[in-house]
C-alpha positions as semicolon CSV with decimal commas, in nm:
position;residue;x (nm);y (nm);z (nm)
1;X;-4,798;4,475;-0,413
2;X;-4,972;4,793;-0,504
3;X;-4,649;4,978;-0,586
4;X;-4,533;4,682;-0,821
5;X;-4,862;4,715;-1,000
6;X;-4,800;5,085;-1,055
7;X;-4,453;5,036;-1,165
8;X;-4,554;4,761;-1,402
9;X;-4,824;4,972;-1,564
10;X;-4,591;5,261;-1,598
11;X;-4,336;5,055;-1,775
12;X;-4,589;4,923;-2,010
13;X;-4,733;5,277;-2,077
14;X;-4,382;5,408;-2,144
15;X;-4,311;5,124;-2,389
16;X;-4,625;5,158;-2,568
17;X;-4,571;5,545;-2,586
18;X;-4,216;5,497;-2,717
19;X;-4,327;5,240;-2,981
20;X;-4,616;5,473;-3,097
21;X;-4,392;5,769;-3,109
22;X;-4,115;5,598;-3,312
23;X;-4,365;5,418;-3,537
24;X;-4,541;5,761;-3,607
25;X;-4,219;5,934;-3,690
26;X;-4,098;5,657;-3,925
27;X;-4,433;5,645;-4,112
28;X;-4,457;6,026;-4,138
29;X;-4,084;6,055;-4,254
30;X;-4,120;5,778;-4,503
31;X;-4,440;5,915;-4,640
32;X;-4,295;6,256;-4,684
33;X;-3,981;6,125;-4,862
34;X;-4,192;5,908;-5,088
35;X;-4,454;6,174;-5,183
36;X;-4,254;6,493;-5,139
37;X;-3,876;6,401;-5,180
38;X;-3,764;6,744;-5,272
39;X;-3,934;6,920;-4,984
40;X;-3,866;6,661;-4,727
41;X;-3,491;6,687;-4,812
42;X;-3,486;7,065;-4,734
43;X;-3,578;7,175;-5,090
44;X;-3,215;7,172;-5,177
45;X;-3,090;7,244;-5,524
46;X;-2,736;7,180;-5,658
47;X;-2,590;7,418;-5,927
48;X;-2,235;7,391;-6,053
49;X;-2,148;7,175;-5,754
50;X;-2,282;7,412;-5,488
51;X;-2,597;7,349;-5,288
52;X;-2,861;7,600;-5,208
53;X;-3,178;7,588;-4,993
54;X;-3,472;7,760;-5,171
55;X;-3,636;7,772;-4,832
56;X;-3,383;7,992;-4,647
57;X;-3,351;8,365;-4,718
58;X;-3,003;8,498;-4,798
59;X;-2,865;8,841;-4,800
60;X;-2,827;8,962;-5,156
61;X;-2,691;9,325;-5,189
62;X;-2,517;9,327;-5,524
63;X;-2,663;9,572;-5,780
64;X;-2,692;9,300;-6,033
65;X;-2,896;9,084;-5,797
66;X;-3,259;9,083;-5,692
67;X;-3,280;9,197;-5,317
68;X;-3,481;9,010;-5,083
69;X;-3,615;9,103;-4,742
70;X;-3,365;9,258;-4,491
71;X;-3,172;8,988;-4,287
72;X;-3,033;9,040;-3,939
73;X;-2,697;8,847;-3,983
74;X;-2,464;8,737;-3,713
75;X;-2,104;8,624;-3,808
76;X;-1,953;8,646;-3,463
77;X;-1,957;8,273;-3,402
78;X;-1,690;8,054;-3,550
79;X;-1,664;7,687;-3,614
80;X;-1,399;7,457;-3,468
81;X;-1,165;7,511;-3,760
82;X;-1,190;7,895;-3,746
83;X;-1,455;7,950;-4,019
84;X;-1,717;8,217;-3,961
85;X;-2,078;8,073;-3,912
86;X;-2,369;8,272;-4,031
87;X;-2,677;8,304;-3,816
88;X;-2,981;8,501;-3,887
89;X;-3,317;8,570;-3,734
90;X;-3,577;8,829;-3,643
91;X;-3,446;9,148;-3,490
92;X;-3,740;9,149;-3,245
93;X;-3,702;9,523;-3,216
94;X;-4,027;9,707;-3,122
95;X;-4,178;9,938;-3,382
96;X;-4,222;10,194;-3,104
97;X;-3,864;10,244;-3,054
98;X;-3,644;10,514;-3,221
99;X;-3,392;10,257;-3,323
100;X;-3,658;10,066;-3,545
101;X;-3,745;10,395;-3,706
102;X;-3,396;10,483;-3,788
103;X;-3,322;10,134;-3,933
104;X;-3,649;10,155;-4,140
105;X;-3,542;10,500;-4,279
106;X;-3,188;10,390;-4,354
107;X;-3,327;10,088;-4,551
108;X;-3,579;10,310;-4,721
109;X;-3,302;10,564;-4,840
110;X;-3,086;10,275;-4,963
111;X;-3,370;10,135;-5,172
112;X;-3,473;10,471;-5,301
113;X;-3,106;10,569;-5,405
114;X;-3,058;10,235;-5,588
115;X;-3,388;10,292;-5,789
116;X;-3,387;10,658;-5,894
117;X;-3,638;10,590;-6,173
118;X;-3,898;10,495;-5,896
119;X;-3,850;10,806;-5,688
120;X;-4,220;10,893;-5,717
121;X;-4,342;10,540;-5,631
122;X;-4,399;10,402;-5,278
123;X;-4,137;10,123;-5,179
124;X;-4,301;9,792;-5,123
125;X;-4,303;9,729;-4,757
126;X;-4,120;9,394;-4,769
127;X;-3,800;9,554;-4,912
128;X;-3,742;9,741;-4,584
129;X;-3,892;9,519;-4,311
130;X;-3,781;9,171;-4,189
131;X;-4,005;8,878;-4,183
132;X;-4,125;8,704;-3,864
133;X;-3,858;8,428;-3,903
134;X;-3,582;8,665;-4,046
135;X;-3,515;8,416;-4,319
136;X;-3,809;8,456;-4,569
137;X;-3,678;8,341;-4,906
138;X;-3,960;8,527;-5,092
139;X;-4,078;8,865;-5,175
140;X;-4,388;8,976;-5,324
141;X;-4,426;9,022;-5,712
142;X;-4,457;9,406;-5,660
143;X;-4,128;9,415;-5,469
144;X;-3,956;9,210;-5,730
145;X;-4,096;9,426;-6,037
146;X;-3,982;9,745;-5,842
147;X;-3,628;9,636;-5,905
148;X;-3,661;9,536;-6,256
149;X;-3,522;9,862;-6,406
150;X;-3,206;9,832;-6,182
151;X;-3,149;9,476;-6,283
152;X;-3,180;9,567;-6,650
153;X;-2,931;9,859;-6,587
154;X;-2,672;9,645;-6,397
155;X;-2,689;9,317;-6,600
156;X;-2,680;9,233;-6,973
157;X;-3,059;9,149;-6,965
158;X;-3,323;9,365;-7,133
159;X;-3,610;9,492;-6,925
160;X;-3,843;9,242;-7,081
161;X;-3,607;8,944;-7,014
162;X;-3,575;9,057;-6,657
163;X;-3,969;9,068;-6,631
164;X;-3,965;8,723;-6,791
165;X;-3,727;8,591;-6,538
166;X;-3,914;8,718;-6,246
167;X;-4,240;8,559;-6,377
168;X;-4,053;8,224;-6,427
169;X;-3,974;8,211;-6,055
170;X;-4,308;8,344;-5,927
171;X;-4,495;8,088;-5,709
172;X;-4,873;8,081;-5,692
173;X;-5,088;8,031;-5,386
174;X;-5,045;7,683;-5,215
175;X;-5,317;7,463;-5,351
176;X;-5,456;7,772;-5,520
177;X;-5,587;7,904;-5,193
178;X;-5,329;7,948;-4,936
179;X;-5,099;8,243;-4,908
180;X;-5,012;8,485;-5,176
181;X;-4,817;8,487;-5,503
182;X;-4,450;8,512;-5,416
183;X;-4,108;8,539;-5,595
184;X;-3,807;8,302;-5,491
185;X;-3,523;8,541;-5,464
186;X;-3,254;8,280;-5,480
187;X;-3,384;8,124;-5,800
188;X;-3,416;8,457;-5,978
189;X;-3,048;8,543;-5,895
190;X;-2,922;8,214;-5,999
191;X;-3,109;8,266;-6,328
192;X;-2,966;8,617;-6,371
193;X;-2,619;8,456;-6,315
194;X;-2,702;8,216;-6,589
195;X;-2,708;7,918;-6,360
196;X;-3,078;7,837;-6,397
197;X;-3,304;7,898;-6,698
198;X;-3,386;8,266;-6,746
199;X;-3,606;8,503;-6,948
200;X;-3,340;8,540;-7,214
201;X;-3,363;8,166;-7,298
202;X;-3,737;8,198;-7,312
203;X;-3,702;8,498;-7,544
204;X;-3,470;8,300;-7,770
205;X;-3,701;8,010;-7,791
206;X;-3,999;8,244;-7,866
207;X;-3,799;8,420;-8,142
208;X;-3,694;8,085;-8,291
209;X;-4,050;7,962;-8,285
210;X;-4,180;8,274;-8,452
211;X;-3,906;8,250;-8,725
212;X;-3,980;7,891;-8,790
213;X;-4,360;7,962;-8,808
214;X;-4,305;8,253;-9,040
215;X;-4,094;8,030;-9,276
216;X;-4,346;7,751;-9,249
217;X;-4,635;7,978;-9,354
218;X;-4,447;8,146;-9,636
219;X;-4,589;8,029;-9,963
220;X;-4,337;7,870;-10,206
221;X;-4,325;8,030;-10,548
């Protein structure tokens, strides 16, 4: 009789635990989708039929693109149909090892060689070190501005237009308190490719407004 009581109570407990767990999951998921549909869906944007996640860092290395934090990429795994799968994550290498120092120096030399006009300036640390997740989609405003001259040199944007594009995709502190200002690398690169609004469009709008204002204030004779 005692064993049956224990079993009955265990079944009731497991049933209640299952119901509460499922109910909590459904409520939180529904609330997230209702209040934050973009974020709950993975912060996915679709541009020209292609989908991108603004929450996942991606390796950009073309001269005409803004470079993000270094990413350790593994393409040794393949899908069932033979397509390579990209995996990335932190290297987990100790800063005390010589291998870490060599990798850091290689990255440092690469960044400096690509930005000869900044030879006397220190390289922002996030351009040569990986994030804890290995997939950070953001860099600091200082790291983005460090690359502005190169972007103006390798694209058809002026330096001012590059600066404006970076500012357009700079995110502030969460709720005004948490974290630090940060630049979304993917969005800047899509903007530089003309797939998202960029600093050139802002410049043209400003010039048009100025010309319109000048005509409106010119006295009629």
